[in-house]
C-alpha positions in Angstrom: 60.0 113.4 104.1 56.4 113.4 104.3 54.2 111.6 106.8 52.3 110.4 104.0 55.6 109.3 102.0 55.8 107.1 99.1 58.8 105.9 96.8 58.1 107.8 93.8 60.2 107.9 90.9 60.0 110.8 88.5 59.1 109.6 85.0 61.1 110.9 82.2 58.0 110.0 79.7 55.9 112.8 81.5 58.2 115.5 80.7 56.4 118.6 79.1 56.1 118.7 75.4 58.4 121.7 75.1 61.0 120.0 76.8 64.3 120.2 74.5 65.0 116.5 73.0 68.5 116.2 74.2 67.1 116.1 78.0 64.7 113.1 77.3 67.0 110.0 76.9 69.1 110.8 79.9 66.0 111.5 81.9 64.3 108.2 80.8 67.6 106.3 81.6 67.5 107.8 85.1 63.9 106.8 85.4 64.9 102.9 84.4 67.9 103.0 86.9 65.7 103.9 89.9 63.1 101.4 88.8 65.2 98.5 88.4 66.6 99.1 91.7 63.5 99.3 93.5 62.1 96.2 91.4 65.6 94.2 92.3 65.3 95.1 96.1 61.5 94.1 95.9 60.6 97.5 97.5 57.2 99.2 96.7 57.4 102.2 94.3 55.4 104.2 91.8 55.9 106.6 89.0 55.3 110.1 89.4 55.0 112.7 86.8 57.2 115.8 86.1 54.5 118.3 87.1 56.6 121.4 87.3 56.2 121.7 91.2 60.0 121.2 91.8 63.3 122.5 90.9 64.0 120.1 88.2 61.9 122.3 85.7 64.6 124.8 84.9 67.1 122.0 84.2 64.6 120.3 81.8 63.7 123.4 80.4 67.4 124.0 79.7 68.0 120.5 78.0 69.6 119.4 81.0 68.8 115.9 82.1 66.9 115.4 85.2 65.2 112.6 87.3 65.0 111.4 90.7 63.0 110.4 93.7 59.7 111.9 95.1 58.5 111.4 98.8 54.9 112.2 98.6 54.9 115.8 99.6 51.5 116.9 100.6 49.6 114.1 98.5 47.4 111.9 100.4 48.2 108.0 99.8 45.8 105.9 97.8 44.2 102.8 99.3 46.6 100.8 97.1 49.6 102.5 98.6 49.0 102.1 102.3 
C-alpha cells in the first residue's frame, strides 16, 4: 500500500494499441466488474491506465487478459482525491 493510496481500477480501454485483440474483451470485463463493485458499495475509485509500469504488461503482450486494482504507488493525490 501507499501512504498516498487511491482505489484505482486498471482501465482495459487504455491497453497499448499493439495489444493482441483477444486480450481486450476480458480485460474490459475485469474493469467493469471492479467498477460495478465499487459503485455498488459507494466507495471512491478512479480509473488508472495500463502504463506498462507493472507486471501485467507481459500478459497483455501475450494476448492474456489482465486487470485489477492499483493503490497509487508513488503518485501524489490530486485535490479531488483527498
